[in-house]
C-alpha positions in Angstrom: 0.0 0.0 0.0 1.2 3.5 -0.8 1.1 5.5 2.4 0.1 8.7 0.6 -3.0 6.9 -0.7 -4.4 5.8 2.7 -6.9 8.6 3.1 -8.2 8.4 -0.5 -11.4 6.7 -1.6 -11.1 3.5 -3.8 -12.1 5.6 -6.8 -9.4 8.2 -6.1 -6.8 5.5 -5.8 -7.9 4.0 -9.0 -7.7 7.4 -10.7 -4.1 7.9 -9.5 -3.0 4.4 -10.6 -4.5 5.0 -14.0 -2.9 8.4 -14.4 0.1 7.0 -16.4 -2.4 5.3 -18.7 -4.3 8.5 -19.3 -1.0 10.4 -19.8 0.1 7.7 -22.3 -3.1 8.0 -24.3 -2.8 11.8 -24.4 0.9 11.7 -25.3 0.6 8.9 -27.9 -2.3 10.7 -29.7 -1.3 12.5 -32.8 -3.9 14.0 -35.2 -6.6 12.3 -33.1 -5.1 8.8 -33.6 -2.9 6.6 -31.3 0.7 6.4 -32.4 1.4 2.6 -32.1 5.2 3.1 -31.4 4.4 5.6 -28.7 1.8 3.3 -27.2 4.3 0.4 -27.1 6.9 2.7 -25.5 4.4 3.7 -22.8 4.0 0.1 -21.7 7.8 -0.4 -21.5 8.2 2.9 -19.7 5.6 1.9 -17.1 7.7 -1.1 -16.2 11.0 0.8 -16.2 9.7 3.4 -13.8 9.3 0.7 -11.1 13.1 0.9 -10.6 14.1 4.2 -12.4 11.7 6.6 -10.7 12.7 8.6 -7.7 12.6 6.3 -4.6 9.5 7.9 -3.2 7.5 7.0 -6.4 8.8 3.5 -6.9 6.0 1.9 -4.8 3.5 3.9 -6.9 5.0 2.7 -10.2 5.1 -0.8 -8.9 1.4 -0.7 -8.3 0.8 1.0 -11.7 2.9 -1.7 -13.5 0.8 -4.6 -12.1 -2.1 -3.7 -14.3 -0.7 -1.1 -16.8 -1.0 -3.2 -19.9 -4.6 -4.3 -19.1 -5.6 -0.8 -18.0 -4.0 0.7 -21.1 -6.0 -1.7 -23.4 -9.2 -0.9 -21.5 -8.6 2.8 -21.8 -8.0 2.4 -25.5 -11.3 0.6 -25.8 -13.0 3.4 -23.7 -11.4 6.4 -25.3 -10.6 5.4 -28.9 -13.5 4.8 -31.3 -12.9 3.9 -34.9 -9.3 4.9 -34.5 -10.3 8.4 -33.3 -9.3 9.5 -29.8 -12.0 11.1 -27.7 -9.6 13.7 -26.2 -12.4 15.6 -24.4 -13.1 12.5 -22.3 -9.4 11.8 -21.6 -8.9 15.5 -20.6 -12.0 15.3 -18.3 -10.5 12.2 -16.6 -7.2 13.9 -16.2 -8.9 16.8 -14.5 -10.2 14.3 -12.0 -6.7 13.0 -11.5 -5.4 16.6 -10.9 -8.1 17.1 -8.2 -7.0 13.9 -6.5 -3.3 14.8 -6.7 -4.2 18.1 -4.9 -5.3 16.0 -1.9 -1.9 14.4 -1.5 1.0 15.6 0.6 2.5 18.6 -1.2 6.0 17.1 -1.7 4.6 13.8 -3.0 2.1 15.6 -5.2 4.8 17.8 -6.8 7.1 14.8 -7.4 4.2 12.9 -9.0 3.2 15.8 -11.2 6.8 16.2 -12.4 7.2 12.5 -13.0 4.0 12.3 -15.0 5.1 15.3 -17.1 8.4 13.6 -17.9 6.5 10.4 -18.6 4.3 12.2 -21.2 7.3 13.8 -22.8 9.1 10.5 -23.1 6.1 8.8 -24.7 5.4 11.7 -27.0 9.0 11.6 -28.3 9.1 7.8 -28.9 8.3 8.1 -32.6 11.1 10.6 -33.1 13.7 9.4 -30.6 15.7 7.1 -32.9 16.0 9.5 -35.8 16.8 12.4 -33.5 19.4 10.5 -31.6 21.1 9.5 -34.8 21.0 12.9 -36.5 21.4 15.1 -33.4 23.1 13.1 -30.6 22.8 16.0 -28.0 19.9 18.2 -26.8 19.3 21.5 -28.6 16.8 23.7 -26.7 13.7 24.1 -28.9 14.6 21.4 -31.3 15.1 18.2 -29.3 13.5 19.1 -26.0 
């Protein structure tokens, strides 16, 4: 059990554990479609975060990882219809996540927000990462970040 989640309702806990799934759908969406490479990268990243996240978030990502693939597929079924992403519904769910994050300890909440933002950036860049790394092997502000 994640100690910061003890005072949350079951629905609030579920929302927080699904936050990386929602972030993945938003980040993997391009022109209202899911980018398959970014989606695959999201699944890998969820697992990697179990041991690469800051120590305070590792228990969180271990819980996320337990059902990430299944929850990701359920979210795709819920939010993607005929290969078109219902971004309004995803954004509404993310607003609910933000409200729950506000109920957490301020330090933990800030760390989680930052981690989810980095997660989104990584998933979004999955399609371009190989080409960028080959052509531009270092970060250039505004071009590769």
